[in-house]
C-alpha positions as CSV (number, residue, x, y, z in Angstrom):
1,X,0.1,-0.3,0.0
2,X,1.4,3.6,-1.0
3,X,0.3,6.9,1.2
4,X,0.1,9.9,-0.8
5,X,-0.1,13.0,1.5
6,X,-1.7,16.6,-0.2
7,X,-4.0,14.3,-2.1
8,X,-6.0,17.1,-2.6
9,X,-3.4,19.2,-4.6
10,X,-2.0,19.7,-8.1
11,X,0.3,16.9,-7.8
12,X,-1.6,14.5,-5.1
13,X,-4.3,14.4,-7.5
14,X,-3.0,13.2,-10.7
15,X,-0.4,11.1,-8.5
16,X,-3.1,8.9,-7.0
17,X,-5.4,8.8,-10.1
18,X,-1.9,7.4,-11.5
19,X,-1.0,4.9,-8.8
20,X,-4.5,3.6,-8.5
21,X,-4.4,3.1,-12.0
22,X,-0.7,1.2,-11.9
23,X,-3.3,-1.4,-9.7
24,X,-1.6,-0.1,-6.8
25,X,-3.6,0.1,-3.2
26,X,-3.8,3.4,-2.2
27,X,-4.3,5.9,1.1
28,X,-4.3,9.7,0.8
29,X,-4.5,11.9,3.3
30,X,-6.0,15.2,3.4
31,X,-6.6,17.8,6.3
32,X,-10.4,17.6,4.9
33,X,-13.0,15.3,2.9
34,X,-11.9,14.4,-0.2
35,X,-13.3,13.0,-3.3
36,X,-11.0,10.1,-4.6
37,X,-10.8,7.6,-7.4
38,X,-12.7,3.9,-6.4
39,X,-10.6,1.6,-4.1
40,X,-8.5,4.6,-2.4
41,X,-8.8,5.0,0.9
42,X,-9.0,8.6,2.2
43,X,-7.5,9.2,5.8
44,X,-8.3,13.0,7.0
45,X,-5.0,13.9,8.9
46,X,-2.9,17.5,9.7
47,X,0.6,16.5,9.2
48,X,1.7,19.1,11.9
49,X,0.6,16.7,14.1
50,X,2.1,13.7,12.9
51,X,0.6,10.9,15.4
52,X,-2.6,11.9,13.4
53,X,-0.6,10.1,10.2
54,X,-0.1,7.0,11.9
55,X,-3.3,5.0,11.1
56,X,-2.7,6.0,7.2
57,X,1.1,4.3,8.2
58,X,-0.5,1.2,9.1
59,X,0.5,-1.7,6.6
60,X,2.0,0.7,4.1
61,X,5.1,0.4,2.0
62,X,5.9,3.6,0.5
63,X,4.9,7.4,0.9
64,X,4.5,10.2,-0.8
65,X,5.5,13.3,1.6
66,X,4.0,16.9,0.8
67,X,4.5,19.3,3.7
68,X,1.4,21.6,3.9
69,X,2.3,25.3,4.1
70,X,2.3,25.7,7.8
71,X,5.3,22.8,8.3
72,X,7.6,25.3,5.9
73,X,7.3,27.3,9.1
74,X,10.9,27.8,11.0
75,X,8.9,26.6,14.2
76,X,7.8,23.4,12.6
77,X,8.8,20.2,12.8
78,X,8.6,18.2,10.1
79,X,11.4,16.0,10.4
80,X,9.2,14.1,13.7
81,X,6.9,12.5,10.3
82,X,10.0,11.2,8.9
83,X,10.5,9.2,12.1
84,X,6.6,8.1,11.9
85,X,7.8,6.2,9.0
86,X,10.5,4.2,10.1
87,X,8.3,3.2,13.1
88,X,5.0,2.2,10.8
89,X,8.1,-0.1,8.7
90,X,7.5,2.2,5.6
91,X,10.3,0.9,3.4
92,X,10.4,4.0,0.8
93,X,9.7,7.9,1.0
94,X,9.8,9.7,-1.7
95,X,9.7,13.5,-0.5
96,X,8.8,16.9,-2.6
97,X,11.3,19.2,-1.6
98,X,12.2,22.6,-3.4
99,X,14.7,23.4,-6.4
100,X,16.0,26.2,-3.7
101,X,17.5,23.2,-1.6
102,X,20.2,24.0,-3.9
103,X,19.9,27.1,-5.2
104,X,19.4,29.1,-2.3
105,X,20.6,27.0,0.4
106,X,20.4,30.0,3.1
107,X,16.7,30.7,2.7
108,X,15.0,30.6,5.7
109,X,12.4,28.1,5.0
110,X,15.0,26.3,2.7
111,X,17.3,25.3,5.6
112,X,14.2,23.7,7.3
113,X,13.6,21.4,3.5
114,X,17.6,20.6,3.5
115,X,16.7,19.4,7.2
116,X,14.3,17.3,6.0
117,X,16.3,16.0,3.0
118,X,19.1,15.4,5.7
119,X,16.8,13.4,7.9
120,X,15.4,11.1,5.2
121,X,18.7,10.4,3.8
122,X,20.2,9.3,7.3
123,X,16.7,7.6,7.8
124,X,17.9,3.9,6.6
125,X,14.6,3.9,4.4
126,X,14.6,3.7,0.5
127,X,14.3,7.8,-0.7
128,X,14.1,10.3,-3.6
129,X,13.7,13.9,-3.8
130,X,12.1,15.5,-6.3
131,X,13.0,19.3,-6.3
132,X,10.6,21.4,-9.0
133,X,10.8,24.8,-9.3
134,X,8.0,26.9,-10.1
135,X,4.4,25.1,-10.6
136,X,2.4,26.2,-13.7
137,X,-0.5,25.5,-11.9
138,X,0.6,28.7,-9.7
139,X,-1.5,30.8,-12.3
140,X,-4.6,29.4,-10.5
141,X,-4.1,32.3,-8.6
142,X,-5.2,34.3,-11.7
143,X,-8.4,32.1,-12.5
144,X,-11.4,34.5,-10.4
145,X,-9.8,38.4,-11.9
146,X,-9.5,35.8,-15.4
147,X,-13.3,35.1,-15.4
148,X,-14.9,38.5,-13.8
149,X,-12.3,41.5,-15.1
150,X,-10.1,39.6,-18.1
151,X,-7.1,40.8,-15.7
152,X,-3.2,39.0,-14.4
153,X,-2.1,40.6,-11.6
154,X,1.7,39.4,-10.7
155,X,4.9,40.8,-10.0
156,X,8.7,40.7,-11.9
157,X,6.0,40.5,-15.3
158,X,9.1,40.0,-17.3
159,X,11.2,38.1,-15.5
160,X,10.7,33.8,-16.4
161,X,11.8,30.9,-15.5
162,X,10.8,27.5,-16.1
163,X,7.5,26.5,-14.9
164,X,6.9,22.7,-14.2
165,X,3.4,21.0,-15.0
166,X,2.3,19.3,-11.8
167,X,1.8,16.2,-13.8
168,X,4.8,15.8,-14.6
169,X,5.8,16.0,-11.0
170,X,2.8,13.6,-10.5
171,X,4.6,11.2,-13.1
172,X,8.2,11.4,-11.9
173,X,6.7,11.0,-7.8
174,X,4.8,7.7,-9.6
175,X,8.0,6.3,-10.7
176,X,9.7,6.9,-8.0
177,X,7.7,5.3,-5.6
178,X,7.2,2.3,-8.1
179,X,10.6,1.4,-9.6
180,X,13.6,0.9,-7.2
181,X,16.1,2.3,-10.0
182,X,15.3,5.6,-8.9
183,X,16.3,5.1,-5.3
184,X,18.6,7.3,-4.3
185,X,17.9,10.1,-6.9
186,X,17.6,13.8,-6.5
187,X,15.5,15.0,-9.6
188,X,15.1,18.6,-10.3
189,X,11.8,19.2,-12.6
190,X,11.4,21.9,-14.7
191,X,9.4,22.9,-17.9
192,X,11.0,22.7,-21.4
193,X,11.1,26.8,-21.4
194,X,11.9,29.8,-19.4
195,X,8.5,31.9,-19.5
196,X,7.5,35.1,-17.8
197,X,4.0,35.7,-15.9
198,X,3.1,38.3,-19.0
199,X,4.0,35.4,-21.1
200,X,2.0,33.4,-19.4
201,X,-1.2,35.6,-19.4
202,X,-0.8,35.9,-23.3
203,X,-1.0,32.0,-22.8
204,X,-4.3,32.1,-20.9
205,X,-5.6,34.6,-23.8
206,X,-4.7,32.5,-27.0
207,X,-6.4,29.8,-25.3
208,X,-9.6,31.5,-24.4
209,X,-9.0,33.4,-27.6
210,X,-10.1,36.8,-25.5
211,X,-7.4,39.3,-24.3
212,X,-6.3,39.6,-21.0
213,X,-4.7,42.5,-19.4
214,X,-1.7,42.1,-17.2
215,X,-1.7,44.3,-14.1
216,X,2.0,44.1,-12.8
217,X,1.7,44.3,-8.6
218,X,4.8,45.6,-6.6
219,X,6.8,42.4,-4.2
220,X,4.7,43.9,-1.3
221,X,1.4,43.5,-3.0
222,X,2.3,40.5,-3.6
223,X,3.7,39.1,-0.6
224,X,0.6,40.7,1.1
225,X,-1.8,38.3,-1.6
226,X,0.8,35.1,-0.7
227,X,1.2,35.1,2.9
228,X,-2.8,34.5,3.1
229,X,-2.1,30.6,2.5
230,X,1.9,30.7,3.7
231,X,4.3,31.6,6.3
232,X,6.1,35.2,5.6
233,X,9.1,33.4,5.4
234,X,8.2,30.9,2.4
235,X,6.6,34.0,0.9
236,X,9.7,36.2,1.2
237,X,11.6,32.9,-0.2
238,X,9.5,32.7,-3.3
239,X,9.5,36.5,-3.9
240,X,13.7,36.7,-4.0
241,X,13.6,33.5,-6.8
242,X,11.2,34.8,-9.5
243,X,12.0,38.6,-8.8
244,X,15.7,37.9,-9.5
245,X,16.2,33.6,-10.9
246,X,19.9,32.8,-10.6
247,X,21.2,31.2,-13.7
248,X,20.6,27.6,-11.8
249,X,16.8,29.0,-11.7
250,X,17.0,29.6,-15.4
251,X,18.8,25.8,-16.3
252,X,16.3,23.4,-18.2
253,X,16.8,20.3,-15.9
254,X,16.7,16.7,-18.4
255,X,15.8,15.2,-15.1
256,X,11.9,15.4,-16.4
257,X,12.5,13.2,-19.9
258,X,15.4,11.6,-18.1
259,X,13.0,9.4,-16.2
260,X,9.8,10.1,-18.4
261,X,11.4,9.4,-21.5
262,X,9.5,12.4,-23.3
263,X,10.3,15.9,-22.8
264,X,8.5,17.8,-20.3
265,X,4.9,20.0,-20.9
266,X,4.9,23.2,-21.8
267,X,2.9,25.7,-20.1
268,X,0.7,26.5,-23.1
269,X,0.0,22.6,-22.7
270,X,-1.0,22.6,-19.1
271,X,-3.4,25.8,-19.9
272,X,-5.4,23.8,-22.3
273,X,-6.0,21.3,-19.7
274,X,-6.8,23.9,-17.6
275,X,-8.6,26.3,-19.5
276,X,-12.4,26.2,-17.8
277,X,-10.9,27.4,-14.8
278,X,-10.3,30.5,-16.6
279,X,-13.9,30.8,-18.8
């Protein structure tokens, strides 16, 4: 049995579907009730309270670990989740980490995530680490304003990074959970192109067949919006990257193609699959 945390998110949903279609027994974990594929078990648990995860891990052979936003805070103890997996007899953990662990190792939340990576390596478990850059699905934050005002609001409109489709992350995660050949791998996951927020807005407009106006936010405005969902430290670390990506953050990684045998999905492909959210 494989346990998937973050089951209601943009990575957890397609990962759950892929594992179920592969014939695996799957238990999904989220804070609240969730619709799951037939045959998939759901457990409501908050990862900030590791003890609540214990029932989900009973009998599990593998765990996909995706931290909730509050577990990126400086006073969080996400390494307790690794201890819990060891105690439960889990054999393999695939961790969704962050590209910034390597490219911005001194960022406050990157230090927390590096500690979690190190704890996983020292645990004695089989492991793989996924380090995605920016998610294409972050564009869903624009969905309401596009629907109602045909407007996209974002900071740093002409600064691009190679955003990755969460479907690619999920497919790589499934491969790492199911295939021991990927054990011990650290995979940097990006899209196939550097694309700016303004260009992303243009891609949404093209898919809609309707003009979309771009409004550039200040950094302070962007942070105020972000901290409604994530700790301020994570907002700052993210804004540092998208304001001025360094050469490592602009690099197109070969790792998606290495694992999946195909090129990563471009932003336009993500838009085409999700355009209903913007109509």
